[in-house]
VEXDO-800747 format. One record per residue (C-alpha): residue in one letter; x, y, z. Coordinates in Angstrom, 2 decimals, padded with zeros to 5 digits. Example, Ala and Ser with C-alpha at 12.3 -4.5 7.8 and 13.67 -1.06 7.14 Angstrom:
% residues 2
+---+---------+---------+---------+
| r |      c1 |      c2 |      c3 |
+---+---------+---------+---------+
| A |  012.30 | -004.50 |  007.80 |
| S |  013.67 | -001.06 |  007.14 |
+---+---------+---------+---------+
***
This chain:
% residues 313
+---+---------+---------+---------+
| r |      c1 |      c2 |      c3 |
+---+---------+---------+---------+
| M |  002.18 |  017.83 |  020.08 |
| A |  004.56 |  015.61 |  018.15 |
| K |  008.26 |  016.57 |  018.66 |
| K |  010.71 |  017.25 |  015.86 |
| L |  013.28 |  014.54 |  015.42 |
| F |  015.96 |  016.83 |  013.95 |
| V |  016.45 |  020.50 |  014.54 |
| V |  018.76 |  021.09 |  011.55 |
| K |  016.80 |  020.43 |  008.39 |
| E |  019.65 |  020.91 |  005.93 |
| D |  022.08 |  018.28 |  007.22 |
| I |  022.85 |  015.17 |  005.26 |
| L |  021.36 |  012.37 |  007.42 |
| K |  022.58 |  008.79 |  007.30 |
| I |  019.67 |  006.32 |  007.10 |
| Y |  019.52 |  002.52 |  007.27 |
| V |  016.45 |  000.89 |  005.61 |
| N |  015.94 | -002.70 |  006.73 |
| R |  014.68 | -003.76 |  003.37 |
| K |  016.26 | -003.82 | -000.06 |
| P |  014.33 | -003.50 | -003.32 |
| I |  013.49 | -006.68 | -005.24 |
| A |  013.17 | -006.83 | -009.02 |
| G |  009.84 | -007.86 | -010.43 |
| P |  006.20 | -007.76 | -009.20 |
| W |  006.39 | -007.94 | -005.40 |
| G |  003.59 | -005.85 | -003.93 |
| G |  003.26 | -002.29 | -002.71 |
| G |  005.80 | -002.58 |  000.08 |
| N |  008.51 | -003.40 | -002.42 |
| L |  007.48 | -000.46 | -004.60 |
| F |  007.85 |  001.76 | -001.56 |
| V |  011.36 |  000.46 | -000.79 |
| K |  012.39 |  001.01 | -004.40 |
| A |  011.17 |  004.59 | -004.14 |
| L |  013.16 |  005.18 | -000.92 |
| Y |  016.38 |  003.95 | -002.57 |
| E |  015.76 |  006.05 | -005.72 |
| H |  014.72 |  009.35 | -004.09 |
| L |  016.30 |  009.64 | -000.64 |
| P |  019.82 |  010.40 | -001.98 |
| N |  018.38 |  013.45 | -003.76 |
| L |  016.82 |  014.68 | -000.47 |
| K |  020.14 |  014.82 |  001.51 |
| Y |  020.13 |  011.30 |  002.86 |
| K |  022.98 |  008.80 |  002.67 |
| I |  021.70 |  005.21 |  002.65 |
| V |  023.82 |  003.12 |  004.95 |
| E |  024.42 | -000.57 |  003.98 |
| N |  025.80 | -001.87 |  007.27 |
| P |  024.54 |  000.02 |  010.37 |
| F |  027.05 | -001.62 |  012.68 |
| N |  030.05 | -000.39 |  010.68 |
| N |  028.55 |  002.92 |  009.72 |
| I |  026.27 |  004.21 |  012.51 |
| P |  023.16 |  005.87 |  011.03 |
| D |  021.17 |  008.83 |  012.24 |
| I |  017.93 |  006.96 |  011.44 |
| I |  016.99 |  003.28 |  011.38 |
| F |  013.94 |  002.96 |  009.09 |
| L |  011.92 | -000.22 |  009.68 |
| Q |  009.76 | -001.23 |  006.79 |
| S |  008.78 | -004.11 |  009.06 |
| P |  009.96 | -004.88 |  012.60 |
| K |  010.60 | -008.49 |  011.67 |
| A |  013.62 | -010.03 |  010.00 |
| D |  012.89 | -012.17 |  007.00 |
| E |  014.43 | -013.43 |  003.74 |
| Q |  015.07 | -009.81 |  002.66 |
| T |  016.89 | -008.76 |  005.81 |
| R |  018.32 | -010.11 |  009.05 |
| F |  017.98 | -006.73 |  010.75 |
| S |  014.80 | -006.57 |  013.03 |
| I |  013.63 | -004.15 |  015.70 |
| N |  015.70 | -006.17 |  018.24 |
| E |  018.91 | -005.22 |  016.46 |
| A |  017.66 | -001.56 |  016.17 |
| I |  017.02 | -001.43 |  019.88 |
| F |  020.45 | -002.90 |  020.67 |
| L |  022.18 | -000.46 |  018.30 |
| K |  020.34 |  002.48 |  019.87 |
| S |  021.27 |  001.35 |  023.34 |
| K |  024.96 |  001.78 |  022.28 |
| N |  024.21 |  005.00 |  020.28 |
| P |  021.25 |  006.85 |  021.95 |
| K |  021.14 |  009.62 |  019.26 |
| I |  019.84 |  007.08 |  016.69 |
| K |  016.14 |  007.56 |  015.86 |
| I |  014.03 |  004.47 |  015.09 |
| I |  011.29 |  005.06 |  012.57 |
| M |  008.65 |  002.42 |  011.81 |
| R |  006.19 |  002.26 |  008.87 |
| V |  002.96 |  000.40 |  009.62 |
| N |  001.17 | -001.32 |  006.74 |
| D | -000.29 | -004.49 |  008.22 |
| C | -002.71 | -005.76 |  010.84 |
| D | -004.56 | -008.91 |  011.91 |
| A | -007.82 | -007.72 |  010.35 |
| R | -006.13 | -007.67 |  006.92 |
| K | -005.70 | -011.42 |  006.48 |
| A | -007.61 | -012.83 |  009.50 |
| T | -004.43 | -013.56 |  011.44 |
| S | -003.61 | -013.36 |  015.14 |
| G | -000.62 | -011.88 |  016.89 |
| V |  000.23 | -009.25 |  014.26 |
| D | -001.46 | -006.41 |  016.14 |
| D |  000.24 | -007.40 |  019.38 |
| M |  003.66 | -007.42 |  017.65 |
| W |  003.19 | -003.93 |  016.28 |
| I |  001.84 | -002.49 |  019.53 |
| E |  004.78 | -004.00 |  021.47 |
| C |  007.16 | -002.54 |  018.99 |
| S |  005.56 |  000.87 |  019.37 |
| K |  007.12 |  001.12 |  022.82 |
| Y |  010.63 |  001.40 |  021.32 |
| V |  010.27 |  003.66 |  018.24 |
| D |  010.71 |  007.41 |  018.04 |
| L |  008.20 |  007.93 |  015.24 |
| T |  005.57 |  005.92 |  013.40 |
| V |  004.29 |  006.50 |  009.89 |
| F |  000.95 |  004.88 |  009.03 |
| V | -000.09 |  004.35 |  005.40 |
| S | -003.64 |  005.66 |  005.97 |
| S | -005.67 |  007.47 |  008.58 |
| W | -007.77 |  004.25 |  008.91 |
| M | -004.61 |  002.34 |  009.83 |
| K | -003.57 |  004.97 |  012.35 |
| K | -007.01 |  005.00 |  014.02 |
| Y | -007.06 |  001.17 |  014.07 |
| F | -003.89 |  001.00 |  016.15 |
| L | -004.32 |  004.05 |  018.28 |
| S | -007.60 |  002.59 |  019.48 |
| K | -005.77 | -000.53 |  020.61 |
| G | -003.27 |  001.19 |  023.00 |
| W | -000.46 |  002.42 |  020.72 |
| H |  002.48 |  003.60 |  022.76 |
| C |  004.42 |  005.87 |  020.41 |
| K |  003.19 |  009.49 |  020.55 |
| N |  004.88 |  010.73 |  017.38 |
| N |  002.50 |  009.49 |  014.70 |
| F |  001.97 |  010.58 |  011.07 |
| V |  000.11 |  009.48 |  008.01 |
| V |  001.74 |  009.46 |  004.60 |
| Y |  000.06 |  007.80 |  001.61 |
| N |  001.94 |  005.63 | -000.82 |
| G |  002.74 |  006.92 | -004.24 |
| V |  002.22 |  005.67 | -007.82 |
| D |  004.38 |  005.92 | -010.90 |
| L |  002.26 |  008.42 | -012.78 |
| E |  004.28 |  007.86 | -015.94 |
| H |  002.97 |  004.25 | -015.99 |
| F | -000.44 |  004.61 | -014.39 |
| K | -002.69 |  007.01 | -016.32 |
| S | -005.78 |  007.03 | -018.49 |
| G | -005.51 |  005.33 | -021.85 |
| G | -007.39 |  003.86 | -024.79 |
| K | -010.10 |  001.35 | -023.94 |
| I | -010.74 | -002.19 | -025.15 |
| D | -013.05 | -001.89 | -028.22 |
| N | -015.31 | -004.88 | -027.90 |
| G | -018.70 | -003.35 | -027.20 |
| K | -018.69 | -004.75 | -023.66 |
| I | -018.20 | -003.48 | -020.09 |
| N | -014.73 | -004.78 | -019.17 |
| I | -014.12 | -005.32 | -015.44 |
| V | -010.66 | -005.70 | -013.90 |
| T | -008.87 | -006.21 | -010.61 |
| H | -005.21 | -006.97 | -009.63 |
| H | -003.48 | -008.33 | -006.55 |
| W | -000.06 | -009.61 | -005.57 |
| S | -001.56 | -011.79 | -002.80 |
| S | -003.93 | -014.68 | -003.26 |
| N | -005.35 | -014.53 |  000.26 |
| R | -009.11 | -014.88 |  000.16 |
| M | -009.48 | -011.67 |  002.19 |
| K | -008.40 | -009.84 | -000.97 |
| G | -011.93 | -010.34 | -002.25 |
| F | -012.10 | -013.83 | -003.83 |
| N | -015.71 | -014.38 | -002.76 |
| E | -016.71 | -011.33 | -004.79 |
| Y | -014.38 | -012.18 | -007.67 |
| E | -015.88 | -015.74 | -007.89 |
| A | -019.32 | -014.15 | -007.93 |
| I | -018.31 | -011.87 | -010.80 |
| D | -016.78 | -014.91 | -012.55 |
| K | -020.26 | -016.52 | -012.50 |
| F | -021.99 | -013.29 | -013.49 |
| V | -019.91 | -012.75 | -016.65 |
| G | -020.46 | -016.41 | -017.55 |
| I | -024.19 | -015.70 | -018.10 |
| N | -024.01 | -012.00 | -018.98 |
| K | -022.14 | -011.71 | -022.23 |
| D | -022.14 | -007.91 | -022.19 |
| F | -019.45 | -008.08 | -019.50 |
| T | -015.98 | -009.41 | -019.17 |
| F | -013.78 | -009.92 | -016.11 |
| T | -010.01 | -009.92 | -015.96 |
| Y | -007.94 | -010.92 | -012.94 |
| I | -004.31 | -009.85 | -012.86 |
| G | -001.95 | -011.46 | -010.35 |
| R | -001.89 | -014.50 | -008.06 |
| E | -005.20 | -016.38 | -007.94 |
| L | -006.65 | -019.60 | -006.57 |
| G | -007.54 | -021.55 | -009.70 |
| T | -011.27 | -021.19 | -009.11 |
| F | -012.24 | -018.99 | -012.13 |
| K | -014.14 | -020.44 | -015.12 |
| N | -015.16 | -017.39 | -017.15 |
| T | -012.41 | -014.96 | -016.15 |
| E | -009.30 | -014.06 | -018.07 |
| V | -006.32 | -014.52 | -015.79 |
| I | -003.09 | -012.61 | -016.34 |
| K | -000.11 | -013.66 | -014.35 |
| P |  001.53 | -011.00 | -012.10 |
| I |  002.81 | -007.95 | -014.08 |
| F |  004.07 | -004.59 | -012.94 |
| G |  005.29 | -001.18 | -013.93 |
| K |  004.51 |  000.17 | -017.38 |
| V |  002.97 | -003.09 | -018.64 |
| L |  000.52 | -003.20 | -015.70 |
| G | -000.37 |  000.48 | -016.00 |
| E | -001.09 |  000.21 | -019.76 |
| T | -003.14 | -002.95 | -019.12 |
| L | -005.28 | -001.50 | -016.36 |
| S | -006.06 |  001.72 | -018.24 |
| R | -007.80 | -000.26 | -021.05 |
| Y | -010.64 | -001.39 | -018.77 |
| D | -013.98 |  000.26 | -017.95 |
| V | -014.43 | -000.41 | -014.23 |
| Y | -012.24 | -001.63 | -011.38 |
| I | -013.36 | -003.87 | -008.49 |
| S | -011.62 | -004.24 | -005.13 |
| G | -013.10 | -006.78 | -002.73 |
| S | -010.13 | -006.34 | -000.38 |
| K | -011.15 | -006.33 |  003.36 |
| Y | -009.51 | -004.10 |  006.01 |
| D | -006.73 | -003.10 |  003.64 |
| P | -004.26 | -000.72 |  005.38 |
| G | -003.29 |  001.46 |  002.43 |
| P | -003.96 | -000.42 | -000.81 |
| N | -001.64 |  000.35 | -003.70 |
| H | -003.94 | -001.40 | -006.14 |
| I | -006.60 |  001.25 | -005.41 |
| L | -004.08 |  004.10 | -005.89 |
| E | -003.09 |  002.56 | -009.25 |
| S | -006.66 |  002.19 | -010.36 |
| L | -007.48 |  005.77 | -009.44 |
| A | -004.32 |  007.00 | -011.26 |
| C | -005.73 |  005.28 | -014.38 |
| K | -008.98 |  007.20 | -013.90 |
| L | -011.02 |  003.99 | -013.56 |
| P | -014.36 |  004.03 | -011.70 |
| T | -013.37 |  002.01 | -008.64 |
| I | -015.88 | -000.05 | -006.67 |
| V | -014.75 | -001.01 | -003.14 |
| C | -016.07 | -003.13 | -000.21 |
| K | -017.84 | -001.42 |  002.70 |
| N | -015.23 | -003.10 |  004.94 |
| G | -012.35 | -002.06 |  002.77 |
| G | -010.35 | -000.20 |  005.39 |
| G | -008.03 |  002.30 |  003.68 |
| S | -009.85 |  001.65 |  000.41 |
| L | -012.74 |  003.79 |  001.52 |
| E | -010.43 |  006.57 |  002.53 |
| F | -009.07 |  006.73 | -000.99 |
| T | -012.49 |  006.45 | -002.78 |
| S | -015.92 |  006.23 | -001.11 |
| N | -018.14 |  007.00 | -004.02 |
| N | -018.73 |  003.42 | -005.16 |
| V | -019.19 |  001.18 | -002.11 |
| Y | -020.98 | -002.19 | -002.21 |
| N | -022.56 | -003.88 |  000.81 |
| D | -022.51 | -007.56 | -000.26 |
| T | -022.06 | -009.55 | -003.49 |
| D | -025.69 | -009.07 | -004.56 |
| D | -025.27 | -005.32 | -004.25 |
| L | -022.00 | -005.50 | -006.17 |
| I | -023.59 | -007.44 | -009.04 |
| D | -026.50 | -004.96 | -009.10 |
| M | -024.09 | -002.05 | -009.32 |
| L | -022.45 | -003.64 | -012.33 |
| K | -025.71 | -004.53 | -014.06 |
| N | -027.19 | -001.07 | -013.62 |
| K | -023.93 |  000.84 | -014.00 |
| R | -024.25 |  002.37 | -010.56 |
| Y | -020.70 |  003.73 | -010.48 |
| K | -018.64 |  006.63 | -011.66 |
| F | -015.10 |  007.81 | -011.21 |
| K | -014.27 |  009.74 | -008.10 |
| S | -011.12 |  009.95 | -006.02 |
| N | -011.09 |  011.31 | -002.49 |
| I | -007.39 |  012.05 | -002.72 |
| N | -005.02 |  013.51 | -005.18 |
| V | -002.82 |  010.51 | -006.07 |
| K |  000.86 |  011.46 | -005.83 |
| D |  003.96 |  010.09 | -007.53 |
| W |  006.61 |  008.17 | -005.54 |
| K |  008.94 |  011.12 | -005.49 |
| E |  006.41 |  013.26 | -003.65 |
| C |  005.63 |  010.37 | -001.30 |
| V |  009.28 |  010.06 | -000.31 |
| T |  009.54 |  013.82 |  000.02 |
| N |  006.66 |  013.70 |  002.49 |
| Y |  008.49 |  011.05 |  004.51 |
| S |  011.55 |  013.31 |  004.50 |
| K |  009.46 |  016.26 |  005.75 |
| V |  008.08 |  014.13 |  008.65 |
| L |  011.64 |  013.02 |  009.61 |
| R |  012.92 |  016.55 |  009.54 |
| G |  010.06 |  018.10 |  011.38 |
| V |  008.60 |  020.01 |  008.47 |
| K |  004.83 |  020.42 |  008.48 |
| L |  003.07 |  018.45 |  005.67 |
+---+---------+---------+---------+
***
């Protein structure tokens, strides 16, 4: 059984988050960090800016690596804990080698799992993926990401007499589904009853697709809600925010059979290959269904707080 990290649930806990929020469209991880900074202070946490000058109760690792957003990695966390054993190291896991056909990412996470007190995975699929590979930490939880439900909700549709398809991604990695998106691009070129819009970073390969540069927040929510059906070709996605945002907009959402966390969120509309996907579109073999009740970011952060304080979710 997982142990509680803190016995006293009402104390104000000092927490250091090894990421800072970035303005603009920057992916689901940045949305999560923004939510931590916004909601943790209302849940009896004090966010520490310099963990060496102000020793925290918790070091929260959005990633174990240092990068352009932070110079504080798990190595610094381990060092600080060696001097202050009461510190708890928490790690959120939202990446793997399968996601972008990389190597070494899984090994890095598994090695880091030797040194953390608690792990939070962004989906049950992500948790099972790593536990099957020899995960060391025994205190493991799943907390789904949130969505700004003021921005992402159902809305008025495009009135053009066509079936309007949409997707959106921050990354332009081909594993996000570009084989499928390029197939849809060809499909809408010869089937004028359909349109396809791609929002985000792309590869310059579309000929019949409307491309909208990365947008976020209210503008993104209002834009998505106007479409009729959402496609995600993303493979082995740990806990895709784009799916949560689509479901919050009440869009029928078609996902890949190898979609990872995507299938955990919605498994009603699953395609096997590009031919099957095109057939689903042509014959309208899709409908809206969500496997989960999409939560707002405040509730997401509240669930993280419950995990840290040993409160049952």
